[in-house]
N, CA, C and O of each residue as an XYZ file, in Angstrom:
364
protein
N     152.009    129.947    122.692
C     151.665    131.334    122.396
C     152.298    132.254    123.423
O     152.453    131.884    124.587
N     152.654    133.423    123.001
C     153.240    134.400    123.914
C     152.122    135.222    124.563
O     150.969    135.186    124.133
N     152.497    135.957    125.602
C     151.528    136.793    126.302
C     150.899    137.804    125.355
O     149.690    138.030    125.400
N     151.729    138.429    124.479
C     151.205    139.405    123.534
C     150.240    138.777    122.540
O     149.225    139.383    122.195
N     150.548    137.558    122.074
C     149.664    136.928    121.128
C     148.353    136.503    121.833
O     147.288    136.523    121.215
N     148.429    136.124    123.108
C     147.213    135.840    123.871
C     146.350    137.109    123.975
O     145.142    137.080    123.737
N     146.991    138.193    124.328
C     146.262    139.465    124.473
C     145.645    139.863    123.133
O     144.484    140.268    123.083
N     146.411    139.749    122.049
C     145.869    140.073    120.729
C     144.672    139.204    120.371
O     143.686    139.677    119.807
N     144.780    137.927    120.708
C     143.663    136.992    120.392
C     142.412    137.355    121.166
O     141.314    137.369    120.609
N     142.574    137.650    122.463
C     141.407    138.017    123.277
C     140.817    139.321    122.766
O     139.595    139.446    122.680
N     141.640    140.282    122.428
C     141.125    141.559    121.885
C     140.399    141.331    120.581
O     139.352    141.932    120.340
N     140.934    140.476    119.738
C     140.266    140.158    118.463
C     138.893    139.530    118.712
O     137.906    139.905    118.081
N     138.843    138.576    119.634
C     137.553    137.933    119.944
C     136.568    138.936    120.569
O     135.380    138.906    120.250
N     137.038    139.802    121.434
C     136.163    140.783    122.053
C     135.635    141.807    121.044
O     134.563    142.383    121.230
N     136.405    142.023    119.972
C     135.943    142.989    118.955
C     134.701    142.478    118.233
O     134.027    143.256    117.559
N     134.384    141.204    118.354
C     133.181    140.647    117.735
C     131.925    140.932    118.543
O     130.811    140.696    118.074
N     132.105    141.442    119.762
C     130.968    141.738    120.639
C     130.694    143.215    120.612
O     131.601    144.035    120.751
N     129.431    143.548    120.431
C     129.015    144.945    120.473
C     127.744    145.019    121.330
O     126.799    144.255    121.130
N     127.743    145.928    122.262
C     126.622    146.052    123.194
C     126.296    147.514    123.367
O     127.215    148.322    123.500
N     125.020    147.899    123.372
C     124.702    149.319    123.505
C     124.989    149.901    124.884
O     125.100    151.118    125.030
N     125.111    149.044    125.898
C     125.291    149.546    127.267
C     126.669    149.259    127.849
O     127.054    149.868    128.847
N     127.421    148.339    127.241
C     128.688    147.909    127.804
C     129.813    147.978    126.771
O     129.580    147.805    125.574
N     131.028    148.230    127.243
C     132.204    148.146    126.384
C     133.114    147.042    126.930
O     133.100    146.739    128.123
N     133.888    146.462    126.048
C     134.742    145.347    126.391
C     136.183    145.649    125.978
O     136.419    146.164    124.885
N     137.133    145.337    126.832
C     138.534    145.471    126.487
C     139.319    144.380    127.217
O     138.767    143.633    128.026
N     140.599    144.307    126.920
C     141.450    143.297    127.567
C     142.819    143.908    127.862
O     143.293    144.803    127.162
N     143.435    143.390    128.927
C     144.770    143.834    129.307
C     145.525    142.656    129.918
O     144.923    141.723    130.451
N     146.829    142.716    129.831
C     147.656    141.679    130.477
C     147.471    141.815    131.968
O     147.322    142.914    132.503
N     147.486    140.649    132.640
C     147.333    140.650    134.089
C     148.025    139.414    134.628
O     147.504    138.305    134.505
N     149.187    139.592    135.222
C     149.966    138.454    135.698
C     150.319    137.530    134.538
O     150.823    137.976    133.508
N     150.050    136.243    134.715
C     150.326    135.261    133.656
C     149.216    135.197    132.644
O     149.386    134.599    131.582
N     148.071    135.802    132.944
C     146.902    135.672    132.074
C     146.477    136.986    131.478
O     147.279    137.896    131.268
N     145.198    137.059    131.213
C     144.582    138.232    130.606
C     143.399    138.622    131.477
O     142.720    137.762    132.036
N     143.159    139.908    131.590
C     142.000    140.436    132.297
C     141.061    141.043    131.262
O     141.442    141.951    130.524
N     139.832    140.535    131.212
C     138.796    141.123    130.367
C     138.118    142.191    131.223
O     137.793    141.953    132.386
N     137.910    143.358    130.640
C     137.320    144.485    131.352
C     135.972    144.815    130.727
O     135.876    145.029    129.518
N     134.930    144.856    131.556
C     133.602    145.251    131.123
C     133.255    146.536    131.843
O     133.315    146.609    133.070
N     132.889    147.560    131.064
C     132.539    148.852    131.638
C     131.220    149.317    131.070
O     130.917    149.091    129.898
N     130.435    149.970    131.913
C     129.166    150.556    131.462
C     129.481    151.791    130.610
O     130.375    152.574    130.930
N     128.728    151.942    129.523
C     128.883    153.097    128.636
C     127.883    154.185    129.008
O     126.766    153.886    129.432
N     128.279    155.441    128.850
C     127.389    156.588    128.938
C     126.424    156.522    130.125
O     125.222    156.735    129.968
N     126.940    156.238    131.266
C     126.105    156.107    132.450
C     126.345    157.295    133.366
O     127.475    157.765    133.501
N     125.285    157.778    133.993
C     125.401    158.997    134.793
C     125.523    158.717    136.281
O     125.741    159.644    137.060
N     125.391    157.474    136.692
C     125.575    157.124    138.084
C     126.863    156.347    138.243
O     127.257    155.637    137.318
N     127.534    156.451    139.377
C     128.794    155.735    139.530
C     128.562    154.227    139.681
O     127.827    153.775    140.559
N     129.202    153.480    138.809
C     129.199    152.012    138.911
C     130.628    151.522    138.761
O     131.466    152.192    138.159
N     130.888    150.386    139.296
C     132.221    149.838    139.239
C     132.509    149.218    137.870
O     131.601    149.062    137.052
N     133.728    148.879    137.632
C     134.150    148.169    136.431
C     134.197    146.702    136.795
O     134.566    146.342    137.913
N     133.818    145.845    135.839
C     133.800    144.414    136.078
C     134.984    143.767    135.393
O     135.301    144.098    134.251
N     135.636    142.852    136.078
C     136.833    142.179    135.551
C     136.605    140.676    135.506
O     136.010    140.092    136.411
N     137.091    140.069    134.437
C     137.083    138.611    134.305
C     138.528    138.179    134.100
O     139.200    138.622    133.168
N     138.990    137.305    134.988
C     140.366    136.815    134.881
C     140.378    135.588    133.950
O     139.634    134.629    134.159
N     141.221    135.639    132.940
C     141.366    134.509    132.009
C     142.750    133.900    132.267
O     143.775    134.558    132.091
N     142.755    132.651    132.680
C     143.979    131.981    133.086
C     144.717    131.399    131.880
O     144.098    131.086    130.863
N     146.031    131.256    131.993
C     146.817    130.721    130.875
C     146.320    129.373    130.358
O     146.343    129.142    129.149
N     145.870    128.478    131.235
C     145.384    127.180    130.770
C     144.158    127.335    129.878
O     143.976    126.572    128.929
N     143.312    128.329    130.184
C     142.123    128.578    129.343
C     142.549    129.128    127.980
O     141.964    128.784    126.953
N     143.568    129.982    127.981
C     144.016    130.588    126.730
C     144.568    129.567    125.747
O     144.525    129.784    124.536
N     145.080    128.465    126.254
C     145.653    127.431    125.412
C     144.627    126.396    124.925
O     144.935    125.570    124.066
N     143.430    126.444    125.470
C     142.415    125.449    125.137
C     141.938    125.614    123.694
O     141.771    126.740    123.223
N     141.718    124.503    122.989
C     141.159    124.605    121.645
C     139.710    125.122    121.659
O     139.195    125.556    120.629
N     139.058    125.073    122.826
C     137.698    125.563    122.964
C     137.639    126.996    123.517
O     136.594    127.451    123.982
N     138.774    127.690    123.457
C     138.864    129.002    124.109
C     137.807    129.998    123.620
O     137.222    130.722    124.427
N     137.566    130.038    122.352
C     136.588    131.009    121.816
C     135.217    130.839    122.506
O     134.550    131.823    122.825
N     134.816    129.592    122.725
C     133.523    129.291    123.338
C     133.579    129.558    124.835
O     132.612    130.041    125.424
N     134.713    129.243    125.443
C     134.892    129.491    126.859
C     134.834    130.990    127.146
O     134.200    131.421    128.109
N     135.491    131.767    126.314
C     135.461    133.236    126.480
C     134.036    133.763    126.344
O     133.613    134.623    127.117
N     133.302    133.250    125.370
C     131.910    133.711    125.189
C     131.097    133.428    126.456
O     130.350    134.287    126.925
N     131.245    132.237    126.998
C     130.515    131.894    128.237
C     130.943    132.825    129.379
O     130.104    133.288    130.151
N     132.247    133.097    129.482
C     132.725    133.974    130.546
C     132.173    135.394    130.379
O     131.792    136.030    131.362
N     132.128    135.887    129.144
C     131.586    137.227    128.903
C     130.101    137.278    129.261
O     129.661    138.203    129.944
N     129.332    136.297    128.809
C     127.904    136.281    129.128
C     127.645    136.137    130.626
O     126.779    136.815    131.181
N     128.399    135.253    131.274
C     128.264    135.107    132.721
C     128.673    136.395    133.437
O     128.025    136.817    134.394
N     129.745    137.007    132.965
C     130.236    138.254    133.545
C     129.217    139.385    133.393
O     129.003    140.163    134.322
N     128.590    139.471    132.217
C     127.552    140.491    132.023
C     126.402    140.301    132.997
O     125.904    141.260    133.588
N     125.986    139.044    133.157
C     124.899    138.752    134.097
C     125.295    139.181    135.509
O     124.534    139.874    136.185
N     126.459    138.780    135.944
C     126.902    139.114    137.294
C     127.034    140.620    137.473
O     126.663    141.160    138.515
N     127.564    141.303    136.451
C     127.776    142.751    136.529
C     126.444    143.474    136.685
O     126.311    144.361    137.528
N     125.460    143.096    135.874
C     124.138    143.717    135.966
C     123.533    143.491    137.349
O     122.975    144.414    137.943
N     123.639    142.279    137.856
C     123.098    141.991    139.176
C     123.809    142.800    140.249
O     123.170    143.298    141.176
N     125.127    142.935    140.134
C     125.885    143.694    141.127
C     125.537    145.197    141.112
O     125.849    145.912    142.064
N     124.908    145.664    140.056
C     124.542    147.087    139.968
C     123.311    147.443    140.781
O     123.045    148.625    140.999
N     122.554    146.453    141.236
C     121.389    146.758    142.064
C     121.824    147.560    143.280
O     122.795    147.207    143.950
N     121.110    148.631    143.562
C     121.387    149.394    144.769
C     120.514    148.891    145.913
O     120.877    149.019    147.082
N     119.372    148.325    145.575
C     118.481    147.649    146.527
C     117.832    146.497    145.788
O     117.566    146.581    144.589
N     117.578    145.416    146.518
C     116.861    144.283    145.974
C     115.959    143.743    147.080
O     116.109    144.103    148.248
N     115.030    142.885    146.703
C     114.057    142.362    147.666
C     114.734    141.779    148.899
O     114.264    142.006    150.015
N     115.793    141.053    148.736
C     116.444    140.411    149.869
C     117.301    141.399    150.693
O     117.780    141.036    151.767
N     117.498    142.626    150.212
C     118.296    143.587    150.979
C     117.418    144.580    151.753
O     117.916    145.370    152.554
N     116.119    144.525    151.500
C     115.179    145.428    152.175
C     114.631    144.829    153.432
O     114.425    143.618    153.517
N     114.392    145.672    154.417
C     113.770    145.196    155.678
C     112.273    145.138    155.526
O     111.570    144.766    156.466
């Protein structure tokens, strides 16, 4: 598969995900693809979350399931990273 077809495939798979708080997109990044997760309609500054998808993963016959796991894991990590204070960060 070519880089463009990889990108098209990832974008197609991401189009199956809809979330009221997050948006998903993909862009070429080096040899692989970068999945971008951004908070929607938020009034406080938060960072953008990136998931790097490597070429070996893109070629896997299980890629659709691997991407789903990466998106779910990424969402979890992104939400956790948004904490401005947590029990372990307080004195």
